[in-house]
N, C-alpha and C positions, 0 to 999 in steps of 0.2 A: 504493500499500500504506499502511496506517495503522501506520507503524513505532512510533509512541509510544502506540498504543492499548492500554489496560489492561483496562477493563471498560466494557460498555454494559448498561444494565438497562431492561427494558420490563415493564409489567404483562402477565401472560399472560391474554389475553381469553377470554371465554366464547363458544363458538359457532364453527362452521366458517368462516362468512364473515369474521368479525373476525380470526380467527387466520390465515386465508389472506391477508388484506390486510396483516397485520403481517409475514408471511413475505415478501411481495412487497417491502415497505419495507426489511426487513433485507437482502434480496438486492441491492437497489439501492445501499444505503448501505455495506454491509460485505463483500459477496462480491467476490473478485478472480478474474479468469480464470486466475490462476496457482495458485489453491487446489486441491490435489489430494485432500486428506483433509478432509472435513467431519465432525466428531465431534459426535454429539447424545447427551446423557445426560438421564436422568429416569425416573420410574416409568411403568409401563403406565397408559394413560388420561390422561396429563398433557397430551397434545396434540402430541407429537413428530412423529408422521406427518403431522398436518394442517399443521404449520409447514413441514415439508419439501415438502409439496405446494404450499404458497404460494410457497416459494422457487424451486421447480423445476417450474413448470406442465407437465403432460404426462408427467412422469417416472412410470414404472410402478414402484410400491412392491412389494417382494417379500413384505411382510407384510400387504398390502391384503386386506380381507375378501373382495373379489371376485376376488382373484388369488392367494390363498394356496397353491393347488395347482399353480401354475405351476412346473414342475420340468423340467430341473435348474436350479439357481441360475445365472443368467447369468454371475456373476462367476467361477464355477468352470468355465465353458466357454469361457474366453477363447481358447484355441487353435483352437476351432471358429468363432470370430467374427473373422476376419481380412478385411482389405479396406476398401473405401470405406464400407460400410454397417455396420461394427462400431460398438457403442455407445461414446459418449464418457464417459457418466456411468452408474455402477452404484450400486445401493442395496442395503443388507442390514440386517436386524435381528439383531444378534448373539445376543440372548437366544433368539430363535426359531430361528435357524440352528444353534445349538449342540445342539439336539435331533436334528439330522441329521448334522452334520459337526463334527469336533474343532476346538478353537480354534486350534491350530498350523496346520492346513490352511487355515482361513479367513484367518489372518494372512498366510500365504504368498501367498494369492490377492490380498489387498489390496495387498501390496507389489509383486506382479507387475504389477498394473494401474497402480500409480503409476509403476513403471519404464517402462511402455509409454505414459506420458503421459496416462493416463486420470484421471478424477475418481471418487472413491468416497465416498458418503454412508453413514455408519455410525451406526445407532441403538444405544444402549447401548454406546457406545464405551469406557466404563470397563472393560467385561468383556474386551475384546480388547487393550487398551493394554499389559498386561504381556507379551504375546506379540509385539508389533510392535517395541518399542524405538524408536518414533517417535511423536511427538505429532501431533495434528491441526493443520492450518494455521489452521482456524477451529473453535473449540470452543463449543458452544451447550448450555446447561442450561435445562430447562423444569420449573418448579414453580409456585409462586404468581407468581413473576416469571420472565422470560426473561433469562438472562445470556449475554453474548457476550464472548469474549476471544480474543486471538491469542497462544497460548502461545509462550514462547521457552525458551532453555536452562534457565532457572530456574523454569519453570512458568507458570501453575498446571497441575497434573496433573488428568486427568479425575475422579479420585476426589474431589478437593477441590471441584470444581464440583457433583458428584453429591451430596455431603453437604449443600451449601447448599440445593439445589433439593428434595432429598428431605425435609428438615426443614420446608420452607415449604409443600409441596404440600397438607398437611392443611388449612391455612387457606383455600386456594382451593376445595377440595372442600366444606368447611363453608359458605363464602360462597355458592357457586353453589347449593347445596341450600337454604340459607336464603332465597335470592333466589326460587327456585321456590315455596317455601312462602308467601312474602309475596305473590306474584302470585295465589295462590288467593283472596285477599281483596280483589282489585281488581274493579271493575265490568267487565262485558264490554267496554264502550266504552273504558275506560282500559286494559284489557289489550291491546286490538288496537293501540293507538297507543304502547304502552310501548316504550322503547328502553333499552339497557343500557350501563353504563360500570363502570369499576373504581376502587377505592381500596385502600390497604393493609389487609389483613385485613377486607375488606368488599366491598360492592357499591353501585351506584347504579342506580336505575330512574328514567328521565327521561321527561318528557312535554312535547312541543312546544306553545307558544302558550298553553295554558290548564292550570290546576292540576287534578290529579285530585281526585275527591271521596273523601276518606279521613279516618278517625279513626286517627291513627298510634298513639296509646296503646292503643286497642282492638286494632288490627292486631298490635302487638307481643305483647299478651297472648294472642291467638289463635294466633299462630305458636309461641309458647313452649308452649302446650298441646299442639300437634302434636309438638313436639320431645320433650316429656315422654312421649308415647305410644309412642315408639320405632317409628315407622311405617317399614316397608321401602321403599327406593327402588331401583328396578330399571331397567336399560336395556331399552327396548322396540324402538325402531328409531332410525334416524339423525335423526329429528325428534321423538321422544317418549321420555319416561321414564314409569314407573308410580309413583304415590304411593299406597301402600296398595292396589295392584291397579288403581287408576284411571288411565287415560292422561292425560298432561299434556304439552302442546307444549313442546319444549325444543331449542335449537340446539346444546347441548353435552351430550348425553345420557350420555356416558361419564365426565363429570367431576363425580361426586357421591359423598357418603359412602353406605355401604350402608343405613343407616337414620337416621331423624331424631335418634335419641338420641345420635349421635356429634357433634352440633353443640353447641359450648360457648359460653356467654356471648352469646347473641344479643341485640342491642340495635338499636332504631331511633332515629334522631334525631327528637325529637318535633316538629320544625318542617320544613316544606318549605323548600328553598333555591331561590332564583330565580337562574338563570344568565343575567344580562342580555345577555352577548355572544352567546349562542346561543338566547336567548328560549325557555328551557325550565325546567321545574320539576323538582326532584330529590327523590326519596326516598332517604335515605342509611341503610344498615345496616351493622353491624359484628359480627364474631364473634371468639372467642378469649378467653383469660384476661384480657386487658387491654382488652376491648371498651368498657367504660365510660369508661376513660381516653381511648380513641380517639375516642369520641363527643364527649367534652368538648373535645378538640383540634379537631375539626371545627367546633364552635361558636365557639371562640376565633378561628378563621380567618375566620369569617363573622359579625361582630358587629353589623352594621348592620340594624336593624329596618326592614323595608319597609312594614309595615302593622301598626298597633298593635292592630287588631281581630283580624286573622288572623295568627298568629305565623309569618310567612315571613321568611326571611333572604336577603339578596342579596349577590352578588359579581360 
């Protein structure tokens, strides 16, 4: 047990694969077999369920799009699930379940499962906490970043974590949408080999071995033109969004602002950065009120000119 653990922070990645992999990593590093209540907080669409799937592969989520009509809720049927084959781990989404069952009944079912030695994973844990009088063993917040803490007698309480991730989520939504808009101006070849990474209030699009053919100043101008047009962004399926009604491949289709006009302060670093350790070229973008300052900070961290003809930076 990490008795002196206060907080751990990770970037909340874009796309199912990356957030599943992060969930696996978190489970390996932070999950204890003695944890009985895992509390997850954050807004809808922030990736809470995907993170839970990564942490607990094979767990049936009660709010899953393909299983949302599975009734009754297994947690409420514990008396019918006795014996060797009874579940060890339950999942419930409090915001969803409160449409069917009162909070005190849900809280009593959680405490009953804990008393029976079971584990309960609770999404929107902040909504049920006032009825439990018991904090989570492991508390996870999902916004622009993923926060992990082990609360003790003195906190933190779920509401405190929720406030942090709620306020930061908008930057993640803006960054992911701006990243998709930037991809629209890549060549087909560059688009196929593009990979993704994260920075604070921004995004990275990376390219292995050879640099993309791009005019970054022109690309920034074109993306800002799309932002000014307030084009709607809509979920299409698990692999696509629509941008102005046109499908666009996306591995994180739920993590977007509703239209491009919600993106504030989009900036691109006007130089490619070369990541020598991983042999890749990086396009770096930032969003938010302080995006220009963030871009300047990126430049300060990568001051070495690799090529005086092509303005690349190396680290």
